Biopython code that builds the backbone (N, CA, C, O; Angstrom):
import numpy as np
from Bio.PDB.StructureBuilder import StructureBuilder

atoms = [
    (1, "MET", "N", (92.893, 103.852, 68.724)),
    (1, "MET", "CA", (91.725, 104.205, 69.500)),
    (1, "MET", "C", (91.971, 105.552, 70.180)),
    (1, "MET", "O", (93.116, 105.947, 70.398)),
    (2, "ASN", "N", (90.936, 106.218, 70.498)),
    (2, "ASN", "CA", (91.008, 107.523, 71.133)),
    (2, "ASN", "C", (91.492, 107.377, 72.577)),
    (2, "ASN", "O", (90.843, 106.721, 73.392)),
    (3, "GLN", "N", (92.625, 107.986, 72.884)),
    (3, "GLN", "CA", (93.209, 107.841, 74.223)),
    (3, "GLN", "C", (92.353, 108.495, 75.296)),
    (3, "GLN", "O", (92.295, 107.997, 76.421)),
    (4, "ASP", "N", (91.685, 109.602, 74.975)),
    (4, "ASP", "CA", (90.800, 110.242, 75.951)),
    (4, "ASP", "C", (89.626, 109.339, 76.300)),
    (4, "ASP", "O", (89.233, 109.234, 77.462)),
    (5, "LEU", "N", (89.078, 108.698, 75.296)),
    (5, "LEU", "CA", (87.969, 107.774, 75.525)),
    (5, "LEU", "C", (88.438, 106.571, 76.345)),
    (5, "LEU", "O", (87.747, 106.135, 77.265)),
    (6, "ASP", "N", (89.609, 106.040, 76.011)),
    (6, "ASP", "CA", (90.172, 104.914, 76.774)),
    (6, "ASP", "C", (90.347, 105.294, 78.245)),
    (6, "ASP", "O", (90.004, 104.520, 79.139)),
    (7, "ARG", "N", (90.880, 106.480, 78.484)),
    (7, "ARG", "CA", (91.122, 106.937, 79.852)),
    (7, "ARG", "C", (89.809, 107.096, 80.610)),
    (7, "ARG", "O", (89.705, 106.723, 81.779)),
    (8, "HIS", "N", (88.811, 107.650, 79.934)),
    (8, "HIS", "CA", (87.511, 107.851, 80.570)),
    (8, "HIS", "C", (86.868, 106.505, 80.918)),
    (8, "HIS", "O", (86.305, 106.348, 82.002)),
    (9, "CYS", "N", (86.949, 105.551, 80.018)),
    (9, "CYS", "CA", (86.401, 104.214, 80.286)),
    (9, "CYS", "C", (87.119, 103.553, 81.451)),
    (9, "CYS", "O", (86.488, 102.903, 82.285)),
    (10, "LEU", "N", (88.434, 103.714, 81.511)),
    (10, "LEU", "CA", (89.205, 103.161, 82.621)),
    (10, "LEU", "C", (88.768, 103.793, 83.938)),
    (10, "LEU", "O", (88.601, 103.091, 84.936)),
    (11, "GLU", "N", (88.583, 105.097, 83.951)),
    (11, "GLU", "CA", (88.144, 105.793, 85.166)),
    (11, "GLU", "C", (86.771, 105.313, 85.620)),
    (11, "GLU", "O", (86.540, 105.129, 86.815)),
    (12, "LEU", "N", (85.859, 105.108, 84.670)),
    (12, "LEU", "CA", (84.529, 104.616, 85.020)),
    (12, "LEU", "C", (84.589, 103.196, 85.588)),
    (12, "LEU", "O", (83.904, 102.888, 86.564)),
    (13, "ALA", "N", (85.398, 102.343, 84.985)),
    (13, "ALA", "CA", (85.528, 100.966, 85.472)),
    (13, "ALA", "C", (86.118, 100.948, 86.878)),
    (13, "ALA", "O", (85.657, 100.196, 87.737)),
    (14, "VAL", "N", (87.129, 101.770, 87.116)),
    (14, "VAL", "CA", (87.743, 101.829, 88.445)),
    (14, "VAL", "C", (86.736, 102.338, 89.462)),
    (14, "VAL", "O", (86.667, 101.824, 90.578)),
    (15, "ALA", "N", (85.957, 103.342, 89.087)),
    (15, "ALA", "CA", (84.938, 103.878, 89.999)),
    (15, "ALA", "C", (83.934, 102.791, 90.381)),
    (15, "ALA", "O", (83.528, 102.696, 91.539)),
    (16, "ASP", "N", (83.539, 101.980, 89.418)),
    (16, "ASP", "CA", (82.604, 100.885, 89.707)),
    (16, "ASP", "C", (83.256, 99.835, 90.603)),
    (16, "ASP", "O", (82.631, 99.347, 91.544)),
    (17, "LEU", "N", (84.499, 99.489, 90.317)),
    (17, "LEU", "CA", (85.185, 98.457, 91.093)),
    (17, "LEU", "C", (85.461, 98.895, 92.528)),
    (17, "LEU", "O", (85.444, 98.072, 93.444)),
    (18, "ARG", "N", (85.709, 100.166, 92.722)),
    (18, "ARG", "CA", (86.017, 100.673, 94.072)),
    (18, "ARG", "C", (84.896, 100.395, 95.062)),
    (18, "ARG", "O", (85.152, 100.191, 96.248)),
    (19, "HIS", "N", (83.663, 100.386, 94.586)),
    (19, "HIS", "CA", (82.517, 100.243, 95.471)),
    (19, "HIS", "C", (82.156, 98.785, 95.773)),
    (19, "HIS", "O", (81.239, 98.512, 96.549)),
    (20, "LEU", "N", (82.869, 97.873, 95.166)),
    (20, "LEU", "CA", (82.603, 96.455, 95.414)),
    (20, "LEU", "C", (83.314, 95.996, 96.677)),
    (20, "LEU", "O", (84.330, 96.562, 97.082)),
    (21, "HIS", "N", (82.759, 94.960, 97.288)),
    (21, "HIS", "CA", (83.420, 94.270, 98.387)),
    (21, "HIS", "C", (84.723, 93.691, 97.831)),
    (21, "HIS", "O", (84.756, 93.298, 96.665)),
    (22, "PRO", "N", (85.789, 93.626, 98.620)),
    (22, "PRO", "CA", (87.072, 93.123, 98.095)),
    (22, "PRO", "C", (86.979, 91.775, 97.378)),
    (22, "PRO", "O", (87.654, 91.569, 96.369)),
    (23, "THR", "N", (86.161, 90.867, 97.878)),
    (23, "THR", "CA", (86.018, 89.565, 97.211)),
    (23, "THR", "C", (85.367, 89.733, 95.851)),
    (23, "THR", "O", (85.792, 89.116, 94.874)),
    (24, "GLN", "N", (84.334, 90.569, 95.785)),
    (24, "GLN", "CA", (83.664, 90.819, 94.507)),
    (24, "GLN", "C", (84.608, 91.533, 93.542)),
    (24, "GLN", "O", (84.599, 91.268, 92.340)),
    (25, "ARG", "N", (85.416, 92.433, 94.078)),
    (25, "ARG", "CA", (86.386, 93.157, 93.252)),
    (25, "ARG", "C", (87.390, 92.183, 92.645)),
    (25, "ARG", "O", (87.733, 92.289, 91.467)),
    (26, "TRP", "N", (87.860, 91.229, 93.457)),
    (26, "TRP", "CA", (88.806, 90.235, 92.981)),
    (26, "TRP", "C", (88.189, 89.394, 91.862)),
    (26, "TRP", "O", (88.837, 89.120, 90.852)),
    (27, "LEU", "N", (86.926, 88.986, 92.053)),
    (27, "LEU", "CA", (86.251, 88.190, 91.027)),
    (27, "LEU", "C", (86.047, 88.995, 89.741)),
    (27, "LEU", "O", (86.216, 88.462, 88.644)),
    (28, "ALA", "N", (85.690, 90.260, 89.870)),
    (28, "ALA", "CA", (85.508, 91.112, 88.693)),
    (28, "ALA", "C", (86.832, 91.272, 87.943)),
    (28, "ALA", "O", (86.863, 91.213, 86.713)),
    (29, "LEU", "N", (87.912, 91.473, 88.678)),
    (29, "LEU", "CA", (89.219, 91.591, 88.027)),
    (29, "LEU", "C", (89.607, 90.286, 87.332)),
    (29, "LEU", "O", (90.225, 90.309, 86.268)),
    (30, "ALA", "N", (89.251, 89.161, 87.926)),
    (30, "ALA", "CA", (89.529, 87.866, 87.294)),
    (30, "ALA", "C", (88.759, 87.740, 85.979)),
    (30, "ALA", "O", (89.280, 87.195, 85.006)),
    (31, "GLN", "N", (87.531, 88.238, 85.945)),
    (31, "GLN", "CA", (86.755, 88.211, 84.711)),
    (31, "GLN", "C", (87.370, 89.137, 83.664)),
    (31, "GLN", "O", (87.461, 88.780, 82.490)),
    (32, "PHE", "N", (87.789, 90.322, 84.092)),
    (32, "PHE", "CA", (88.479, 91.221, 83.171)),
    (32, "PHE", "C", (89.743, 90.558, 82.630)),
    (32, "PHE", "O", (90.043, 90.652, 81.440)),
    (33, "ARG", "N", (90.479, 89.887, 83.515)),
    (33, "ARG", "CA", (91.730, 89.240, 83.127)),
    (33, "ARG", "C", (91.487, 88.157, 82.072)),
    (33, "ARG", "O", (92.306, 87.971, 81.172)),
    (34, "ALA", "N", (90.369, 87.448, 82.183)),
    (34, "ALA", "CA", (90.042, 86.407, 81.205)),
    (34, "ALA", "C", (89.747, 87.015, 79.833)),
    (34, "ALA", "O", (90.008, 86.394, 78.803)),
    (35, "ILE", "N", (89.208, 88.224, 79.827)),
    (35, "ILE", "CA", (88.863, 88.895, 78.571)),
    (35, "ILE", "C", (90.049, 89.673, 78.014)),
    (35, "ILE", "O", (90.372, 89.577, 76.830)),
    (36, "ASP", "N", (90.696, 90.450, 78.892)),
    (36, "ASP", "CA", (91.784, 91.331, 78.456)),
    (36, "ASP", "C", (92.785, 91.507, 79.594)),
    (36, "ASP", "O", (92.605, 92.378, 80.445)),
    (37, "PRO", "N", (93.828, 90.696, 79.620)),
    (37, "PRO", "CA", (94.802, 90.764, 80.718)),
    (37, "PRO", "C", (95.458, 92.141, 80.878)),
    (37, "PRO", "O", (95.735, 92.572, 81.998)),
    (38, "ARG", "N", (95.699, 92.814, 79.780)),
    (38, "ARG", "CA", (96.331, 94.140, 79.852)),
    (38, "ARG", "C", (95.411, 95.141, 80.545)),
    (38, "ARG", "O", (95.861, 95.932, 81.374)),
    (39, "LEU", "N", (94.135, 95.106, 80.210)),
    (39, "LEU", "CA", (93.162, 95.989, 80.853)),
    (39, "LEU", "C", (93.058, 95.661, 82.341)),
    (39, "LEU", "O", (93.004, 96.569, 83.171)),
    (40, "ALA", "N", (93.031, 94.397, 82.678)),
    (40, "ALA", "CA", (92.941, 93.997, 84.079)),
    (40, "ALA", "C", (94.139, 94.505, 84.872)),
    (40, "ALA", "O", (93.994, 94.938, 86.016)),
    (41, "SER", "N", (95.307, 94.452, 84.272)),
    (41, "SER", "CA", (96.505, 94.964, 84.949)),
    (41, "SER", "C", (96.403, 96.461, 85.182)),
    (41, "SER", "O", (96.754, 96.951, 86.255)),
    (42, "ARG", "N", (95.928, 97.182, 84.189)),
    (42, "ARG", "CA", (95.757, 98.634, 84.339)),
    (42, "ARG", "C", (94.735, 98.957, 85.423)),
    (42, "ARG", "O", (94.942, 99.856, 86.237)),
    (43, "LEU", "N", (93.629, 98.211, 85.424)),
    (43, "LEU", "CA", (92.602, 98.427, 86.444)),
    (43, "LEU", "C", (93.159, 98.140, 87.835)),
    (43, "LEU", "O", (92.904, 98.892, 88.775)),
    (44, "GLN", "N", (93.907, 97.070, 87.964)),
    (44, "GLN", "CA", (94.471, 96.704, 89.269)),
    (44, "GLN", "C", (95.449, 97.763, 89.758)),
    (44, "GLN", "O", (95.463, 98.084, 90.946)),
    (45, "LEU", "N", (96.255, 98.303, 88.877)),
    (45, "LEU", "CA", (97.179, 99.365, 89.256)),
    (45, "LEU", "C", (96.435, 100.627, 89.687)),
    (45, "LEU", "O", (96.784, 101.241, 90.695)),
    (46, "GLU", "N", (95.430, 101.007, 88.942)),
    (46, "GLU", "CA", (94.638, 102.182, 89.283)),
    (46, "GLU", "C", (93.942, 102.005, 90.634)),
    (46, "GLU", "O", (93.909, 102.920, 91.457)),
    (47, "LEU", "N", (93.387, 100.811, 90.842)),
    (47, "LEU", "CA", (92.728, 100.536, 92.114)),
    (47, "LEU", "C", (93.700, 100.603, 93.280)),
    (47, "LEU", "O", (93.393, 101.182, 94.322)),
    (48, "ALA", "N", (94.865, 100.012, 93.103)),
    (48, "ALA", "CA", (95.868, 100.029, 94.169)),
    (48, "ALA", "C", (96.252, 101.457, 94.501)),
    (48, "ALA", "O", (96.407, 101.803, 95.672)),
    (49, "TYR", "N", (96.405, 102.282, 93.494)),
    (49, "TYR", "CA", (96.774, 103.685, 93.699)),
    (49, "TYR", "C", (95.666, 104.437, 94.447)),
    (49, "TYR", "O", (95.936, 105.185, 95.386)),
    (50, "GLN", "N", (94.428, 104.231, 94.021)),
    (50, "GLN", "CA", (93.313, 104.973, 94.617)),
    (50, "GLN", "C", (92.924, 104.464, 95.992)),
    (50, "GLN", "O", (92.437, 105.239, 96.816)),
    (51, "LEU", "N", (93.122, 103.199, 96.259)),
    (51, "LEU", "CA", (92.723, 102.640, 97.539)),
    (51, "LEU", "C", (93.835, 102.731, 98.590)),
    (51, "LEU", "O", (93.609, 102.429, 99.762)),
    (52, "ALA", "N", (95.025, 103.144, 98.171)),
    (52, "ALA", "CA", (96.158, 103.257, 99.097)),
    (52, "ALA", "C", (96.026, 104.483, 99.992)),
    (52, "ALA", "O", (96.892, 104.731, 100.831)),
]
sb = StructureBuilder()
sb.init_structure("model")
sb.init_model(0)
sb.init_chain("A")
sb.init_seg("    ")
for serial, (resi, resn, name, xyz) in enumerate(atoms, 1):
    if name == "N":
        sb.init_residue(resn, " ", resi, " ")
    sb.init_atom(name, np.array(xyz, "f"), 0.0, 1.0, " ", f" {name:<3s}", serial, name[0])
structure = sb.get_structure()
């Protein structure tokens, strides 16, 4: 898969998740985890970095 496209999609997902209430963010990450645990881990790391 195209790494630039993957990175852009990850950035968009993180941008959307950042604006959620923490409880909603947790639920969204749980849904991502059910679909793709690796993606959920990447999103969680990106969020932790950006929200720190």
